C-alpha positions in Angstrom: -116.8 -49.6 0.5 -118.0 -48.8 -3.1 -118.9 -52.5 -3.6 -120.9 -52.6 -0.4 -122.8 -49.4 -1.4 -123.6 -50.9 -4.8 -124.8 -54.1 -3.1 -127.3 -52.5 -0.8 -128.8 -50.5 -3.7 -129.0 -53.8 -5.7 -130.7 -55.5 -2.8 -133.2 -52.6 -2.5 -134.0 -52.9 -6.2 -134.6 -56.7 -5.8 -136.9 -56.3 -2.8 -138.7 -53.4 -4.5 -139.3 -55.5 -7.7 -140.5 -58.5 -5.6 -142.9 -56.3 -3.6 -144.4 -54.8 -6.7 -144.7 -58.2 -8.4 -146.9 -59.3 -5.5 -144.4 -61.8 -4.1 -145.1 -60.7 -0.5 -148.8 -60.0 -1.1 -150.7 -56.8 -0.7 -149.7 -55.4 2.7 -147.7 -58.6 3.3 -144.8 -58.9 5.8 -141.3 -59.0 4.5 -138.9 -61.8 5.7 -136.7 -60.9 8.7 -133.3 -59.2 8.3 -131.6 -62.5 9.0 -133.6 -64.3 6.4 -133.0 -61.6 3.8 -129.3 -61.6 4.5 -129.1 -65.4 4.1 -131.3 -65.4 1.0 -129.3 -62.7 -0.8 -125.8 -63.6 0.6 -125.2 -60.2 2.3 -124.6 -58.9 5.7 -127.4 -57.7 8.0 -125.8 -54.2 7.8 -126.4 -54.3 4.0 -130.0 -55.3 4.6 -130.6 -52.4 7.1 -129.2 -50.0 4.5 -131.5 -51.3 1.8 -134.5 -51.1 4.2 -133.6 -47.5 5.1 -133.7 -46.6 1.4 -137.0 -48.4 0.8 -138.5 -46.7 3.8 -137.4 -43.3 2.4 -139.1 -44.2 -0.9 -142.4 -45.2 0.9 -142.1 -48.8 -0.3 -141.9 -50.4 3.2 -142.5 -49.4 6.8 -141.4 -50.8 10.1 -142.2 -50.7 13.8 -140.2 -51.7 16.8 -140.4 -55.4 17.3 -142.2 -56.0 14.0 -141.1 -57.1 10.5 -141.3 -54.6 7.8 -144.6 -54.4 5.9 -144.9 -53.7 2.2 -147.0 -50.7 1.4 -149.2 -50.0 -1.6 -147.7 -47.0 -3.4 -147.6 -45.3 -6.8 -144.4 -45.4 -8.9 -141.9 -43.3 -6.9 -138.5 -41.9 -7.6 -136.6 -41.2 -4.4 -134.1 -38.3 -4.2 -132.3 -40.5 -1.6 -130.9 -42.6 -4.5 -129.6 -41.2 -7.7 -131.3 -43.3 -10.4 -131.7 -42.7 -14.1 -135.2 -42.6 -15.7 -134.4 -46.0 -17.3 -133.3 -47.7 -14.1 -136.2 -46.2 -12.2 -138.7 -47.5 -14.7 -137.3 -51.0 -14.7 -137.2 -51.0 -10.8 -141.0 -50.4 -10.7 -141.8 -52.9 -13.4 -142.3 -50.5 -16.4 -140.8 -50.8 -19.8 -138.7 -47.7 -20.5 -138.1 -46.3 -24.0 -137.5 -43.1 -25.8 -136.3 -41.3 -28.9 -134.2 -38.3 -29.7 -136.3 -35.6 -31.3 -133.4 -33.4 -32.2 -129.9 -32.5 -31.0 -127.3 -29.9 -31.8 -124.0 -28.4 -30.7 -124.5 -24.7 -30.0 -123.3 -21.8 -27.8 -124.2 -22.3 -24.1 -127.2 -20.2 -22.9 -126.6 -18.1 -19.7 -128.3 -20.6 -17.3 -126.3 -23.5 -18.9 -123.1 -21.6 -18.5 -123.8 -21.0 -14.8 -125.0 -24.6 -14.0 -122.3 -26.3 -16.0 -119.6 -23.9 -14.8 -118.5 -23.0 -18.3 -116.8 -20.0 -19.8 -118.9 -17.4 -21.6 -117.8 -18.5 -25.0 -118.3 -22.3 -24.4 -120.4 -24.6 -26.4 -122.8 -27.4 -25.2 -124.3 -30.4 -26.8 -128.1 -30.0 -26.4 -130.5 -32.9 -26.8 -134.3 -33.0 -26.8 -135.7 -36.5 -26.0 -139.1 -37.9 -25.5 -139.2 -40.6 -22.8 -141.8 -43.4 -22.8 -143.3 -46.0 -20.4 -144.8 -49.0 -22.1 -144.6 -47.1 -25.4 -146.6 -44.1 -24.1 -144.8 -40.7 -24.1 -144.7 -39.5 -20.5 -141.8 -37.0 -20.3 -139.9 -34.5 -22.4 -136.2 -34.2 -21.5 -134.1 -31.2 -22.5 -130.4 -31.7 -21.6 -127.2 -29.8 -22.1 -123.8 -31.4 -21.8 -120.4 -29.8 -21.6 -118.4 -30.2 -24.8 -116.3 -33.2 -23.7 -119.3 -35.1 -22.5 -121.4 -33.9 -25.4 -118.9 -35.5 -27.9 -119.6 -38.9 -26.2 -123.4 -38.3 -26.2 -123.4 -37.4 -29.9 -121.9 -40.8 -30.7 -124.7 -42.7 -28.8 -127.3 -44.2 -31.1 -130.5 -42.0 -31.0 -132.6 -45.0 -30.1 -130.5 -46.0 -27.1 -132.7 -46.6 -24.1 -130.3 -45.2 -21.4 -127.8 -42.5 -22.0 -126.5 -42.8 -18.4 -125.6 -46.5 -19.0 -123.9 -45.6 -22.2 -121.9 -42.9 -20.5 -120.9 -45.3 -17.7 -119.5 -47.6 -20.3 -117.3 -44.7 -21.4 -116.1 -44.2 -17.8 -118.4 -41.2 -17.1 -120.1 -41.8 -13.7 -123.1 -39.8 -12.4 -122.5 -39.4 -8.6 -124.6 -36.5 -7.3 -127.5 -34.3 -8.3 -129.3 -31.2 -7.3 -133.0 -31.1 -8.1 -135.6 -28.4 -8.3 -139.2 -29.5 -8.8 -142.2 -27.2 -9.7 -145.2 -27.0 -11.9 -145.3 -25.5 -15.5 -147.9 -25.4 -18.2 -147.2 -27.3 -21.5 -146.0 -25.1 -24.3 -146.8 -25.9 -27.9 -143.7 -28.2 -28.3 -144.5 -30.1 -25.1 -148.1 -30.5 -26.2 -147.1 -32.0 -29.6 -144.5 -34.3 -28.1 -146.7 -35.6 -25.2 -150.0 -35.5 -27.2 -151.8 -33.3 -24.7 -153.5 -29.9 -25.1 -151.3 -26.8 -24.7 -151.6 -25.4 -21.2 -151.7 -28.9 -19.6 -150.1 -28.8 -16.1 -146.8 -30.7 -16.1 -144.4 -31.6 -13.3 -141.0 -30.1 -14.0 -137.7 -31.3 -12.6 -134.6 -29.3 -13.2 -131.4 -31.2 -12.4 -127.7 -30.7 -12.4 -125.7 -33.9 -12.2 -122.0 -34.1 -11.3 -119.3 -36.8 -11.4 -117.4 -38.2 -8.3 -115.0 -35.3 -8.5 -117.8 -32.7 -8.5 -117.5 -31.7 -12.1 -120.9 -31.0 -13.8 -121.9 -33.7 -16.3 -125.4 -32.5 -17.4 -128.0 -29.8 -16.8 -131.5 -31.1 -17.6 -135.1 -29.9 -17.6 -137.6 -32.7 -17.6 -141.3 -32.3 -17.9 -143.6 -35.1 -16.8 -147.3 -35.8 -17.5 -149.2 -35.6 -14.2 -149.8 -39.0 -12.5 -146.6 -40.5 -14.1 -144.2 -40.2 -11.3 -144.1 -39.0 -7.7 -140.8 -37.9 -6.0 -140.0 -38.6 -2.4 -137.5 -36.8 -0.2 -136.0 -38.0 3.1 -134.3 -35.5 5.4 -133.3 -35.4 9.0 -131.8 -33.1 11.7 -128.4 -34.6 10.9 -128.6 -34.0 7.2 -131.0 -31.4 5.7 -131.3 -31.9 1.9 -134.6 -30.0 1.4 -134.8 -26.3 1.0 -137.9 -24.2 0.1 -137.8 -21.4 -2.4 -140.5 -18.8 -3.3 -141.6 -19.5 -6.8 -140.9 -16.8 -9.4 -142.7 -17.3 -12.7 -140.3 -18.3 -15.6 -140.8 -15.8 -18.4 -140.3 -18.5 -20.9 -143.3 -20.6 -19.6 
């Protein structure tokens, strides 16, 4: 089952990359399910799963009796699929990069304690990274890791492109995530790191990621330049993943 799940996600990534490279033409029709299954050596069920994911992302659409049609769309990150910044960037044809601005092991702050389910006297490994697309800074990432995970992160080279991939090689898998997205104004540090004026509107994503057993792996606050990324959410009557919250200003903003 795990191998089949990985296969449909890989197929979705391959079709997504082909669509964005222009293989099917602007607004062009995709091959049939049968043709895609034969071409990629997978079952038609795997093709349907991949198409469901791509529809949720807004990459393709379909109508009864018609083949799926590739849509023009901006770079999207779908909450239907847990994907690191690096993998998302590669999937849309961008060159990801980044650098660690600073990191430290320090006592956990109250929110970190709650989100990572730590004891009050626990420590975290905290990292401030600047993420880039094509060499341009587009996002500031502030991430706290529980001590055991933090020890692994501390050993990762500061110029490593993907922390998630490095952790996976150590046997740490990121399985699920809770996201909160809102708008904040760039503070002095954001402005310096992103080379924008203070007060610039930024898209903020706060995220807690857990491993397959449900144990928290990271608590992160990411701040994106506007126009860099759009998030998509798919929900249904059978599975409601979206909730609305009244915004309360963050006193630190």
